[in-house]
PyMOL Python script that loads the backbone (N, CA, C, O; Angstrom):
from pymol import cmd

cmd.read_pdbstr("""\
ATOM      1  N   MET A   1     -12.006   2.726  -1.299  1.00  0.00           N
ATOM      2  CA  MET A   1     -11.225   1.847  -2.115  1.00  0.00           C
ATOM      3  C   MET A   1     -12.098   0.740  -2.703  1.00  0.00           C
ATOM      4  O   MET A   1     -11.900   0.320  -3.843  1.00  0.00           O
ATOM      5  N   LYS A   2     -13.056   0.279  -1.921  1.00  0.00           N
ATOM      6  CA  LYS A   2     -13.939  -0.779  -2.404  1.00  0.00           C
ATOM      7  C   LYS A   2     -14.688  -0.335  -3.657  1.00  0.00           C
ATOM      8  O   LYS A   2     -14.786  -1.080  -4.633  1.00  0.00           O
ATOM      9  N   TYR A   3     -15.210   0.878  -3.616  1.00  0.00           N
ATOM     10  CA  TYR A   3     -15.974   1.408  -4.740  1.00  0.00           C
ATOM     11  C   TYR A   3     -15.091   1.539  -5.980  1.00  0.00           C
ATOM     12  O   TYR A   3     -15.490   1.149  -7.078  1.00  0.00           O
ATOM     13  N   ILE A   4     -13.902   2.085  -5.798  1.00  0.00           N
ATOM     14  CA  ILE A   4     -12.992   2.290  -6.927  1.00  0.00           C
ATOM     15  C   ILE A   4     -12.598   0.958  -7.537  1.00  0.00           C
ATOM     16  O   ILE A   4     -12.606   0.814  -8.759  1.00  0.00           O
ATOM     17  N   GLU A   5     -12.251  -0.023  -6.706  1.00  0.00           N
ATOM     18  CA  GLU A   5     -11.852  -1.324  -7.233  1.00  0.00           C
ATOM     19  C   GLU A   5     -13.021  -2.057  -7.884  1.00  0.00           C
ATOM     20  O   GLU A   5     -12.826  -2.796  -8.849  1.00  0.00           O
ATOM     21  N   LYS A   6     -14.228  -1.861  -7.369  1.00  0.00           N
ATOM     22  CA  LYS A   6     -15.400  -2.479  -7.990  1.00  0.00           C
ATOM     23  C   LYS A   6     -15.605  -1.924  -9.395  1.00  0.00           C
ATOM     24  O   LYS A   6     -15.840  -2.678 -10.339  1.00  0.00           O
ATOM     25  N   LYS A   7     -15.515  -0.616  -9.527  1.00  0.00           N
ATOM     26  CA  LYS A   7     -15.674   0.015 -10.841  1.00  0.00           C
ATOM     27  C   LYS A   7     -14.545  -0.396 -11.788  1.00  0.00           C
ATOM     28  O   LYS A   7     -14.777  -0.600 -12.980  1.00  0.00           O
ATOM     29  N   MET A   8     -13.333  -0.517 -11.265  1.00  0.00           N
ATOM     30  CA  MET A   8     -12.206  -0.930 -12.101  1.00  0.00           C
ATOM     31  C   MET A   8     -12.385  -2.371 -12.573  1.00  0.00           C
ATOM     32  O   MET A   8     -12.056  -2.684 -13.717  1.00  0.00           O
ATOM     33  N   ARG A   9     -12.902  -3.257 -11.712  1.00  0.00           N
ATOM     34  CA  ARG A   9     -13.146  -4.645 -12.113  1.00  0.00           C
ATOM     35  C   ARG A   9     -14.213  -4.722 -13.198  1.00  0.00           C
ATOM     36  O   ARG A   9     -14.119  -5.544 -14.109  1.00  0.00           O
ATOM     37  N   GLU A  10     -15.235  -3.860 -13.098  1.00  0.00           N
ATOM     38  CA  GLU A  10     -16.271  -3.822 -14.139  1.00  0.00           C
ATOM     39  C   GLU A  10     -15.679  -3.432 -15.487  1.00  0.00           C
ATOM     40  O   GLU A  10     -16.169  -3.854 -16.534  1.00  0.00           O
ATOM     41  N   GLU A  11     -14.626  -2.627 -15.454  1.00  0.00           N
ATOM     42  CA  GLU A  11     -13.951  -2.199 -16.679  1.00  0.00           C
ATOM     43  C   GLU A  11     -12.918  -3.231 -17.149  1.00  0.00           C
ATOM     44  O   GLU A  11     -12.392  -3.128 -18.257  1.00  0.00           O
ATOM     45  N   GLY A  12     -12.635  -4.224 -16.298  1.00  0.00           N
ATOM     46  CA  GLY A  12     -11.667  -5.255 -16.654  1.00  0.00           C
ATOM     47  C   GLY A  12     -10.279  -5.012 -16.104  1.00  0.00           C
ATOM     48  O   GLY A  12      -9.329  -5.688 -16.498  1.00  0.00           O
ATOM     49  N   ILE A  13     -10.148  -4.053 -15.194  1.00  0.00           N
ATOM     50  CA  ILE A  13      -8.862  -3.752 -14.562  1.00  0.00           C
ATOM     51  C   ILE A  13      -8.891  -4.351 -13.163  1.00  0.00           C
ATOM     52  O   ILE A  13      -9.767  -4.025 -12.362  1.00  0.00           O
ATOM     53  N   HIS A  14      -7.937  -5.223 -12.869  1.00  0.00           N
ATOM     54  CA  HIS A  14      -7.896  -5.879 -11.561  1.00  0.00           C
ATOM     55  C   HIS A  14      -6.802  -5.280 -10.696  1.00  0.00           C
ATOM     56  O   HIS A  14      -5.861  -4.664 -11.196  1.00  0.00           O
ATOM     57  N   GLU A  15      -6.941  -5.470  -9.372  1.00  0.00           N
ATOM     58  CA  GLU A  15      -5.946  -4.942  -8.452  1.00  0.00           C
ATOM     59  C   GLU A  15      -4.605  -5.640  -8.684  1.00  0.00           C
ATOM     60  O   GLU A  15      -4.564  -6.750  -9.213  1.00  0.00           O
ATOM     61  N   PRO A  16      -3.522  -4.997  -8.293  1.00  0.00           N
ATOM     62  CA  PRO A  16      -2.193  -5.565  -8.532  1.00  0.00           C
ATOM     63  C   PRO A  16      -2.015  -6.917  -7.835  1.00  0.00           C
ATOM     64  O   PRO A  16      -2.425  -7.086  -6.687  1.00  0.00           O
ATOM     65  N   LEU A  17      -1.411  -7.864  -8.525  1.00  0.00           N
ATOM     66  CA  LEU A  17      -1.195  -9.197  -7.962  1.00  0.00           C
ATOM     67  C   LEU A  17      -0.151  -9.189  -6.848  1.00  0.00           C
ATOM     68  O   LEU A  17      -0.194 -10.045  -5.964  1.00  0.00           O
ATOM     69  N   TRP A  18       0.776  -8.251  -6.872  1.00  0.00           N
ATOM     70  CA  TRP A  18       1.839  -8.209  -5.878  1.00  0.00           C
ATOM     71  C   TRP A  18       1.339  -7.772  -4.506  1.00  0.00           C
ATOM     72  O   TRP A  18       2.072  -7.888  -3.523  1.00  0.00           O
ATOM     73  N   ASP A  19       0.112  -7.274  -4.417  1.00  0.00           N
ATOM     74  CA  ASP A  19      -0.404  -6.735  -3.158  1.00  0.00           C
ATOM     75  C   ASP A  19      -1.479  -7.626  -2.539  1.00  0.00           C
ATOM     76  O   ASP A  19      -2.380  -7.117  -1.872  1.00  0.00           O
ATOM     77  N   LYS A  20      -1.410  -8.891  -2.735  1.00  0.00           N
ATOM     78  CA  LYS A  20      -2.422  -9.784  -2.169  1.00  0.00           C
ATOM     79  C   LYS A  20      -2.302  -9.844  -0.652  1.00  0.00           C
ATOM     80  O   LYS A  20      -1.365 -10.442  -0.124  1.00  0.00           O
ATOM     81  N   GLY A  21      -3.241  -9.230   0.042  1.00  0.00           N
ATOM     82  CA  GLY A  21      -3.303  -9.283   1.487  1.00  0.00           C
ATOM     83  C   GLY A  21      -2.471  -8.247   2.226  1.00  0.00           C
ATOM     84  O   GLY A  21      -2.610  -8.119   3.443  1.00  0.00           O
ATOM     85  N   LEU A  22      -1.615  -7.507   1.540  1.00  0.00           N
ATOM     86  CA  LEU A  22      -0.758  -6.545   2.227  1.00  0.00           C
ATOM     87  C   LEU A  22      -1.444  -5.204   2.457  1.00  0.00           C
ATOM     88  O   LEU A  22      -1.328  -4.626   3.538  1.00  0.00           O
ATOM     89  N   GLY A  23      -2.150  -4.707   1.457  1.00  0.00           N
ATOM     90  CA  GLY A  23      -2.841  -3.432   1.579  1.00  0.00           C
ATOM     91  C   GLY A  23      -1.990  -2.218   1.275  1.00  0.00           C
ATOM     92  O   GLY A  23      -2.374  -1.094   1.598  1.00  0.00           O
ATOM     93  N   ILE A  24      -0.842  -2.429   0.659  1.00  0.00           N
ATOM     94  CA  ILE A  24       0.034  -1.307   0.327  1.00  0.00           C
ATOM     95  C   ILE A  24      -0.615  -0.403  -0.717  1.00  0.00           C
ATOM     96  O   ILE A  24      -0.360   0.801  -0.751  1.00  0.00           O
ATOM     97  N   ARG A  25      -1.443  -0.982  -1.556  1.00  0.00           N
ATOM     98  CA  ARG A  25      -2.073  -0.190  -2.620  1.00  0.00           C
ATOM     99  C   ARG A  25      -3.006   0.881  -2.063  1.00  0.00           C
ATOM    100  O   ARG A  25      -3.304   1.852  -2.759  1.00  0.00           O
ATOM    101  N   VAL A  26      -3.472   0.727  -0.833  1.00  0.00           N
ATOM    102  CA  VAL A  26      -4.356   1.722  -0.224  1.00  0.00           C
ATOM    103  C   VAL A  26      -3.656   3.069  -0.139  1.00  0.00           C
ATOM    104  O   VAL A  26      -4.234   4.094  -0.500  1.00  0.00           O
ATOM    105  N   SER A  27      -2.418   3.073   0.335  1.00  0.00           N
ATOM    106  CA  SER A  27      -1.679   4.333   0.423  1.00  0.00           C
ATOM    107  C   SER A  27      -1.351   4.877  -0.963  1.00  0.00           C
ATOM    108  O   SER A  27      -1.300   6.091  -1.157  1.00  0.00           O
ATOM    109  N   MET A  28      -1.128   3.987  -1.924  1.00  0.00           N
ATOM    110  CA  MET A  28      -0.862   4.445  -3.292  1.00  0.00           C
ATOM    111  C   MET A  28      -2.107   5.070  -3.908  1.00  0.00           C
ATOM    112  O   MET A  28      -2.013   6.089  -4.593  1.00  0.00           O
ATOM    113  N   TYR A  29      -3.272   4.471  -3.673  1.00  0.00           N
ATOM    114  CA  TYR A  29      -4.525   5.057  -4.158  1.00  0.00           C
ATOM    115  C   TYR A  29      -4.714   6.439  -3.543  1.00  0.00           C
ATOM    116  O   TYR A  29      -5.071   7.392  -4.236  1.00  0.00           O
ATOM    117  N   GLY A  30      -4.470   6.541  -2.234  1.00  0.00           N
ATOM    118  CA  GLY A  30      -4.622   7.822  -1.552  1.00  0.00           C
ATOM    119  C   GLY A  30      -3.690   8.880  -2.112  1.00  0.00           C
ATOM    120  O   GLY A  30      -4.072  10.041  -2.261  1.00  0.00           O
ATOM    121  N   LYS A  31      -2.479   8.480  -2.417  1.00  0.00           N
ATOM    122  CA  LYS A  31      -1.505   9.425  -2.977  1.00  0.00           C
ATOM    123  C   LYS A  31      -1.949   9.928  -4.349  1.00  0.00           C
ATOM    124  O   LYS A  31      -1.822  11.114  -4.652  1.00  0.00           O
ATOM    125  N   VAL A  32      -2.466   9.025  -5.171  1.00  0.00           N
ATOM    126  CA  VAL A  32      -2.951   9.410  -6.506  1.00  0.00           C
ATOM    127  C   VAL A  32      -4.139  10.353  -6.388  1.00  0.00           C
ATOM    128  O   VAL A  32      -4.223  11.346  -7.111  1.00  0.00           O
ATOM    129  N   ILE A  33      -5.050  10.045  -5.486  1.00  0.00           N
ATOM    130  CA  ILE A  33      -6.254  10.871  -5.323  1.00  0.00           C
ATOM    131  C   ILE A  33      -5.882  12.251  -4.783  1.00  0.00           C
ATOM    132  O   ILE A  33      -6.440  13.254  -5.229  1.00  0.00           O
ATOM    133  N   ARG A  34      -4.949  12.317  -3.830  1.00  0.00           N
ATOM    134  CA  ARG A  34      -4.520  13.614  -3.302  1.00  0.00           C
ATOM    135  C   ARG A  34      -3.816  14.446  -4.360  1.00  0.00           C
ATOM    136  O   ARG A  34      -4.000  15.661  -4.420  1.00  0.00           O
ATOM    137  N   ARG A  35      -3.008  13.797  -5.199  1.00  0.00           N
ATOM    138  CA  ARG A  35      -2.242  14.511  -6.219  1.00  0.00           C
ATOM    139  C   ARG A  35      -3.149  15.003  -7.361  1.00  0.00           C
ATOM    140  O   ARG A  35      -2.859  16.030  -7.975  1.00  0.00           O
ATOM    141  N   GLN A  36      -4.230  14.290  -7.645  1.00  0.00           N
ATOM    142  CA  GLN A  36      -5.228  14.650  -8.658  1.00  0.00           C
ATOM    143  C   GLN A  36      -4.693  14.660 -10.097  1.00  0.00           C
ATOM    144  O   GLN A  36      -5.302  15.263 -10.980  1.00  0.00           O
ATOM    145  N   LYS A  37      -3.570  14.000 -10.329  1.00  0.00           N
ATOM    146  CA  LYS A  37      -3.095  13.822 -11.696  1.00  0.00           C
ATOM    147  C   LYS A  37      -2.258  12.560 -11.752  1.00  0.00           C
ATOM    148  O   LYS A  37      -1.603  12.206 -10.772  1.00  0.00           O
ATOM    149  N   PRO A  38      -2.272  11.872 -12.895  1.00  0.00           N
ATOM    150  CA  PRO A  38      -1.528  10.612 -12.994  1.00  0.00           C
ATOM    151  C   PRO A  38      -0.021  10.845 -13.032  1.00  0.00           C
ATOM    152  O   PRO A  38       0.460  11.842 -13.572  1.00  0.00           O
ATOM    153  N   ALA A  39       0.702   9.911 -12.450  1.00  0.00           N
ATOM    154  CA  ALA A  39       2.164   9.965 -12.485  1.00  0.00           C
ATOM    155  C   ALA A  39       2.660   9.343 -13.783  1.00  0.00           C
ATOM    156  O   ALA A  39       1.938   8.580 -14.426  1.00  0.00           O
ATOM    157  N   LYS A  40       3.879   9.664 -14.165  1.00  0.00           N
ATOM    158  CA  LYS A  40       4.438   9.111 -15.396  1.00  0.00           C
ATOM    159  C   LYS A  40       4.768   7.636 -15.241  1.00  0.00           C
ATOM    160  O   LYS A  40       4.553   6.854 -16.167  1.00  0.00           O
ATOM    161  N   ALA A  41       5.284   7.248 -14.090  1.00  0.00           N
ATOM    162  CA  ALA A  41       5.620   5.853 -13.821  1.00  0.00           C
ATOM    163  C   ALA A  41       5.008   5.443 -12.491  1.00  0.00           C
ATOM    164  O   ALA A  41       5.311   6.034 -11.454  1.00  0.00           O
ATOM    165  N   THR A  42       4.157   4.442 -12.517  1.00  0.00           N
ATOM    166  CA  THR A  42       3.485   4.002 -11.298  1.00  0.00           C
ATOM    167  C   THR A  42       3.134   2.520 -11.408  1.00  0.00           C
ATOM    168  O   THR A  42       3.099   1.964 -12.506  1.00  0.00           O
ATOM    169  N   VAL A  43       2.876   1.889 -10.269  1.00  0.00           N
ATOM    170  CA  VAL A  43       2.534   0.468 -10.268  1.00  0.00           C
ATOM    171  C   VAL A  43       1.027   0.240 -10.175  1.00  0.00           C
ATOM    172  O   VAL A  43       0.570  -0.900 -10.252  1.00  0.00           O
ATOM    173  N   VAL A  44       0.258   1.301 -10.011  1.00  0.00           N
ATOM    174  CA  VAL A  44      -1.208   1.208 -10.031  1.00  0.00           C
ATOM    175  C   VAL A  44      -1.726   2.022 -11.209  1.00  0.00           C
ATOM    176  O   VAL A  44      -1.003   2.852 -11.760  1.00  0.00           O
ATOM    177  N   ASN A  45      -2.964   1.790 -11.592  1.00  0.00           N
ATOM    178  CA  ASN A  45      -3.558   2.465 -12.744  1.00  0.00           C
ATOM    179  C   ASN A  45      -4.117   3.820 -12.303  1.00  0.00           C
ATOM    180  O   ASN A  45      -5.268   3.916 -11.877  1.00  0.00           O
ATOM    181  N   ASP A  46      -3.297   4.859 -12.408  1.00  0.00           N
ATOM    182  CA  ASP A  46      -3.686   6.194 -11.939  1.00  0.00           C
ATOM    183  C   ASP A  46      -4.908   6.742 -12.661  1.00  0.00           C
ATOM    184  O   ASP A  46      -5.789   7.331 -12.036  1.00  0.00           O
ATOM    185  N   GLU A  47      -4.963   6.551 -13.964  1.00  0.00           N
ATOM    186  CA  GLU A  47      -6.087   7.100 -14.740  1.00  0.00           C
ATOM    187  C   GLU A  47      -7.414   6.510 -14.276  1.00  0.00           C
ATOM    188  O   GLU A  47      -8.393   7.236 -14.109  1.00  0.00           O
ATOM    189  N   ALA A  48      -7.447   5.198 -14.068  1.00  0.00           N
ATOM    190  CA  ALA A  48      -8.690   4.553 -13.628  1.00  0.00           C
ATOM    191  C   ALA A  48      -9.055   4.994 -12.212  1.00  0.00           C
ATOM    192  O   ALA A  48     -10.230   5.205 -11.911  1.00  0.00           O
ATOM    193  N   ILE A  49      -8.068   5.132 -11.356  1.00  0.00           N
ATOM    194  CA  ILE A  49      -8.335   5.572  -9.985  1.00  0.00           C
ATOM    195  C   ILE A  49      -8.947   6.965  -9.989  1.00  0.00           C
ATOM    196  O   ILE A  49      -9.934   7.219  -9.299  1.00  0.00           O
ATOM    197  N   LEU A  50      -8.364   7.855 -10.760  1.00  0.00           N
ATOM    198  CA  LEU A  50      -8.890   9.223 -10.827  1.00  0.00           C
ATOM    199  C   LEU A  50     -10.256   9.276 -11.502  1.00  0.00           C
ATOM    200  O   LEU A  50     -11.083  10.123 -11.161  1.00  0.00           O
ATOM    201  N   ARG A  51     -10.496   8.393 -12.443  1.00  0.00           N
ATOM    202  CA  ARG A  51     -11.778   8.369 -13.151  1.00  0.00           C
ATOM    203  C   ARG A  51     -12.917   7.983 -12.205  1.00  0.00           C
ATOM    204  O   ARG A  51     -14.023   8.510 -12.319  1.00  0.00           O
ATOM    205  N   TYR A  52     -12.652   7.073 -11.280  1.00  0.00           N
ATOM    206  CA  TYR A  52     -13.710   6.565 -10.400  1.00  0.00           C
ATOM    207  C   TYR A  52     -13.691   7.163  -8.995  1.00  0.00           C
ATOM    208  O   TYR A  52     -14.572   6.855  -8.193  1.00  0.00           O
ATOM    209  N   ALA A  53     -12.727   7.996  -8.682  1.00  0.00           N
ATOM    210  CA  ALA A  53     -12.660   8.596  -7.344  1.00  0.00           C
ATOM    211  C   ALA A  53     -13.790   9.609  -7.162  1.00  0.00           C
ATOM    212  O   ALA A  53     -14.054  10.435  -8.035  1.00  0.00           O
ATOM    213  N   ARG A  54     -14.440   9.524  -6.021  1.00  0.00           N
ATOM    214  CA  ARG A  54     -15.518  10.450  -5.673  1.00  0.00           C
ATOM    215  C   ARG A  54     -14.970  11.556  -4.788  1.00  0.00           C
ATOM    216  O   ARG A  54     -13.854  11.432  -4.284  1.00  0.00           O
ATOM    217  N   PRO A  55     -15.717  12.631  -4.581  1.00  0.00           N
ATOM    218  CA  PRO A  55     -15.251  13.703  -3.684  1.00  0.00           C
ATOM    219  C   PRO A  55     -14.956  13.206  -2.266  1.00  0.00           C
ATOM    220  O   PRO A  55     -14.027  13.693  -1.623  1.00  0.00           O
ATOM    221  N   ILE A  56     -15.735  12.246  -1.778  1.00  0.00           N
ATOM    222  CA  ILE A  56     -15.490  11.711  -0.433  1.00  0.00           C
ATOM    223  C   ILE A  56     -14.155  10.976  -0.381  1.00  0.00           C
ATOM    224  O   ILE A  56     -13.522  10.925   0.673  1.00  0.00           O
ATOM    225  N   ASP A  57     -13.722  10.410  -1.496  1.00  0.00           N
ATOM    226  CA  ASP A  57     -12.435   9.716  -1.531  1.00  0.00           C
ATOM    227  C   ASP A  57     -11.273  10.684  -1.333  1.00  0.00           C
ATOM    228  O   ASP A  57     -10.258  10.320  -0.739  1.00  0.00           O
ATOM    229  N   LEU A  58     -11.411  11.893  -1.820  1.00  0.00           N
ATOM    230  CA  LEU A  58     -10.384  12.905  -1.602  1.00  0.00           C
ATOM    231  C   LEU A  58     -10.306  13.269  -0.124  1.00  0.00           C
ATOM    232  O   LEU A  58      -9.213  13.435   0.418  1.00  0.00           O
ATOM    233  N   ILE A  59     -11.442  13.392   0.520  1.00  0.00           N
ATOM    234  CA  ILE A  59     -11.475  13.691   1.954  1.00  0.00           C
ATOM    235  C   ILE A  59     -10.852  12.547   2.749  1.00  0.00           C
ATOM    236  O   ILE A  59     -10.075  12.782   3.674  1.00  0.00           O
ATOM    237  N   LEU A  60     -11.189  11.313   2.390  1.00  0.00           N
ATOM    238  CA  LEU A  60     -10.631  10.156   3.086  1.00  0.00           C
ATOM    239  C   LEU A  60      -9.125  10.028   2.862  1.00  0.00           C
ATOM    240  O   LEU A  60      -8.390   9.653   3.775  1.00  0.00           O
ATOM    241  N   ALA A  61      -8.668  10.338   1.655  1.00  0.00           N
ATOM    242  CA  ALA A  61      -7.234  10.283   1.356  1.00  0.00           C
ATOM    243  C   ALA A  61      -6.480  11.320   2.176  1.00  0.00           C
ATOM    244  O   ALA A  61      -5.398  11.040   2.694  1.00  0.00           O
ATOM    245  N   ARG A  62      -7.042  12.505   2.295  1.00  0.00           N
ATOM    246  CA  ARG A  62      -6.396  13.539   3.111  1.00  0.00           C
ATOM    247  C   ARG A  62      -6.399  13.154   4.581  1.00  0.00           C
ATOM    248  O   ARG A  62      -5.408  13.373   5.278  1.00  0.00           O
ATOM    249  N   ALA A  63      -7.495  12.584   5.062  1.00  0.00           N
ATOM    250  CA  ALA A  63      -7.572  12.165   6.468  1.00  0.00           C
ATOM    251  C   ALA A  63      -6.537  11.080   6.753  1.00  0.00           C
ATOM    252  O   ALA A  63      -5.899  11.096   7.805  1.00  0.00           O
ATOM    253  N   MET A  64      -6.367  10.139   5.825  1.00  0.00           N
ATOM    254  CA  MET A  64      -5.368   9.086   6.000  1.00  0.00           C
ATOM    255  C   MET A  64      -3.963   9.688   6.038  1.00  0.00           C
ATOM    256  O   MET A  64      -3.138   9.286   6.858  1.00  0.00           O
ATOM    257  N   HIS A  65      -3.695  10.630   5.172  1.00  0.00           N
ATOM    258  CA  HIS A  65      -2.385  11.273   5.102  1.00  0.00           C
ATOM    259  C   HIS A  65      -2.089  12.045   6.393  1.00  0.00           C
ATOM    260  O   HIS A  65      -1.011  11.896   6.968  1.00  0.00           O
ATOM    261  N   TYR A  66      -3.031  12.862   6.847  1.00  0.00           N
ATOM    262  CA  TYR A  66      -2.818  13.658   8.056  1.00  0.00           C
ATOM    263  C   TYR A  66      -2.717  12.786   9.299  1.00  0.00           C
ATOM    264  O   TYR A  66      -1.925  13.082  10.193  1.00  0.00           O
ATOM    265  N   SER A  67      -3.505  11.717   9.372  1.00  0.00           N
ATOM    266  CA  SER A  67      -3.419  10.840  10.538  1.00  0.00           C
ATOM    267  C   SER A  67      -2.068  10.129  10.576  1.00  0.00           C
ATOM    268  O   SER A  67      -1.536   9.887  11.659  1.00  0.00           O
ATOM    269  N   PHE A  68      -1.506   9.792   9.426  1.00  0.00           N
ATOM    270  CA  PHE A  68      -0.178   9.186   9.385  1.00  0.00           C
ATOM    271  C   PHE A  68       0.878  10.174   9.878  1.00  0.00           C
ATOM    272  O   PHE A  68       1.766   9.807  10.647  1.00  0.00           O
ATOM    273  N   ILE A  69       0.778  11.420   9.434  1.00  0.00           N
ATOM    274  CA  ILE A  69       1.739  12.439   9.871  1.00  0.00           C
ATOM    275  C   ILE A  69       1.652  12.652  11.382  1.00  0.00           C
ATOM    276  O   ILE A  69       2.681  12.736  12.054  1.00  0.00           O
ATOM    277  N   ILE A  70       0.445  12.739  11.918  1.00  0.00           N
ATOM    278  CA  ILE A  70       0.255  12.926  13.362  1.00  0.00           C
ATOM    279  C   ILE A  70       0.814  11.734  14.129  1.00  0.00           C
ATOM    280  O   ILE A  70       1.461  11.910  15.162  1.00  0.00           O
ATOM    281  N   MET A  71       0.570  10.515  13.631  1.00  0.00           N
ATOM    282  CA  MET A  71       1.087   9.325  14.288  1.00  0.00           C
ATOM    283  C   MET A  71       2.614   9.334  14.316  1.00  0.00           C
ATOM    284  O   MET A  71       3.217   8.965  15.324  1.00  0.00           O
ATOM    285  N   MET A  72       3.241   9.750  13.223  1.00  0.00           N
ATOM    286  CA  MET A  72       4.701   9.794  13.176  1.00  0.00           C
ATOM    287  C   MET A  72       5.248  10.855  14.138  1.00  0.00           C
ATOM    288  O   MET A  72       6.250  10.616  14.811  1.00  0.00           O
ATOM    289  N   ILE A  73       4.606  12.012  14.209  1.00  0.00           N
ATOM    290  CA  ILE A  73       5.041  13.059  15.143  1.00  0.00           C
ATOM    291  C   ILE A  73       4.938  12.567  16.579  1.00  0.00           C
ATOM    292  O   ILE A  73       5.856  12.771  17.373  1.00  0.00           O
ATOM    293  N   LEU A  74       3.824  11.918  16.921  1.00  0.00           N
ATOM    294  CA  LEU A  74       3.652  11.396  18.273  1.00  0.00           C
ATOM    295  C   LEU A  74       4.642  10.281  18.574  1.00  0.00           C
ATOM    296  O   LEU A  74       5.103  10.163  19.709  1.00  0.00           O
ATOM    297  N   SER A  75       4.971   9.477  17.602  1.00  0.00           N
ATOM    298  CA  SER A  75       5.957   8.413  17.799  1.00  0.00           C
ATOM    299  C   SER A  75       7.338   8.987  18.082  1.00  0.00           C
ATOM    300  O   SER A  75       8.037   8.526  18.984  1.00  0.00           O
ATOM    301  N   VAL A  76       7.724   9.984  17.315  1.00  0.00           N
ATOM    302  CA  VAL A  76       9.029  10.612  17.538  1.00  0.00           C
ATOM    303  C   VAL A  76       9.052  11.301  18.900  1.00  0.00           C
ATOM    304  O   VAL A  76      10.044  11.206  19.622  1.00  0.00           O
ATOM    305  N   TYR A  77       7.991  11.981  19.250  1.00  0.00           N
ATOM    306  CA  TYR A  77       7.899  12.633  20.556  1.00  0.00           C
ATOM    307  C   TYR A  77       8.002  11.594  21.675  1.00  0.00           C
ATOM    308  O   TYR A  77       8.747  11.778  22.637  1.00  0.00           O
ATOM    309  N   GLY A  78       7.258  10.518  21.540  1.00  0.00           N
ATOM    310  CA  GLY A  78       7.295   9.469  22.550  1.00  0.00           C
ATOM    311  C   GLY A  78       8.656   8.832  22.681  1.00  0.00           C
ATOM    312  O   GLY A  78       9.067   8.474  23.784  1.00  0.00           O
ATOM    313  N   TYR A  79       9.355   8.685  21.592  1.00  0.00           N
ATOM    314  CA  TYR A  79      10.688   8.098  21.622  1.00  0.00           C
ATOM    315  C   TYR A  79      11.648   8.962  22.423  1.00  0.00           C
ATOM    316  O   TYR A  79      12.422   8.453  23.234  1.00  0.00           O
ATOM    317  N   PHE A  80      11.599  10.268  22.196  1.00  0.00           N
ATOM    318  CA  PHE A  80      12.527  11.156  22.889  1.00  0.00           C
ATOM    319  C   PHE A  80      12.037  11.585  24.276  1.00  0.00           C
ATOM    320  O   PHE A  80      12.855  11.914  25.135  1.00  0.00           O
ATOM    321  N   ALA A  81      10.746  11.589  24.506  1.00  0.00           N
ATOM    322  CA  ALA A  81      10.206  12.058  25.780  1.00  0.00           C
ATOM    323  C   ALA A  81      10.297  11.006  26.874  1.00  0.00           C
ATOM    324  O   ALA A  81      10.434  11.350  28.048  1.00  0.00           O
ATOM    325  N   TYR A  82      10.225   9.749  26.516  1.00  0.00           N
ATOM    326  CA  TYR A  82      10.220   8.673  27.503  1.00  0.00           C
ATOM    327  C   TYR A  82      11.432   7.787  27.301  1.00  0.00           C
ATOM    328  O   TYR A  82      11.441   6.909  26.438  1.00  0.00           O
ATOM    329  N   ASP A  83      12.452   8.027  28.105  1.00  0.00           N
ATOM    330  CA  ASP A  83      13.666   7.223  28.039  1.00  0.00           C
ATOM    331  C   ASP A  83      13.469   6.000  28.914  1.00  0.00           C
ATOM    332  O   ASP A  83      13.508   6.104  30.140  1.00  0.00           O
ATOM    333  N   LEU A  84      13.263   4.864  28.315  1.00  0.00           N
ATOM    334  CA  LEU A  84      12.961   3.651  29.065  1.00  0.00           C
ATOM    335  C   LEU A  84      14.205   2.911  29.537  1.00  0.00           C
ATOM    336  O   LEU A  84      14.097   1.964  30.316  1.00  0.00           O
ATOM    337  N   SER A  85      15.376   3.322  29.082  1.00  0.00           N
ATOM    338  CA  SER A  85      16.593   2.590  29.447  1.00  0.00           C
ATOM    339  C   SER A  85      17.033   2.841  30.889  1.00  0.00           C
ATOM    340  O   SER A  85      17.741   2.005  31.450  1.00  0.00           O
ATOM    341  N   ASN A  86      16.649   3.940  31.504  1.00  0.00           N
ATOM    342  CA  ASN A  86      17.074   4.274  32.867  1.00  0.00           C
ATOM    343  C   ASN A  86      16.049   3.896  33.932  1.00  0.00           C
ATOM    344  O   ASN A  86      16.166   4.348  35.071  1.00  0.00           O
ATOM    345  N   ARG A  87      15.091   3.117  33.610  1.00  0.00           N
ATOM    346  CA  ARG A  87      14.066   2.733  34.574  1.00  0.00           C
ATOM    347  C   ARG A  87      14.605   1.702  35.554  1.00  0.00           C
ATOM    348  O   ARG A  87      15.392   0.827  35.194  1.00  0.00           O
ATOM    349  N   THR A  88      14.168   1.823  36.781  1.00  0.00           N
ATOM    350  CA  THR A  88      14.510   0.814  37.795  1.00  0.00           C
ATOM    351  C   THR A  88      13.274  -0.016  38.056  1.00  0.00           C
ATOM    352  O   THR A  88      12.147   0.475  37.984  1.00  0.00           O
ATOM    353  N   HIS A  89      13.499  -1.271  38.357  1.00  0.00           N
ATOM    354  CA  HIS A  89      12.338  -2.146  38.555  1.00  0.00           C
ATOM    355  C   HIS A  89      11.936  -2.171  39.971  1.00  0.00           C
ATOM    356  O   HIS A  89      10.976  -2.854  40.328  1.00  0.00           O
TER     357      HIS A  89
END
""", "prot")
cmd.dss("prot")
cmd.show_as("cartoon", "prot")
cmd.util.cbc("prot")
cmd.orient("prot")
């Protein structure tokens, strides 16, 4: 993301003002890179992201996506596997 945003700043495109400190744009960048084509309506600059994305960025975007899915599966499993309401102290 650092590389892509650096190249975008050199072109005069700045990161979204609504995402100061939150980091939500990271998942949006990953989604654009995984999809490999710009969306019709988006809050980030898809064309610039795709223009500056490197092959390693696609690998990182996929790793972020799969790790999120695994985390959600483990969370759901943990919720149903460990019933904490019936514990005795």
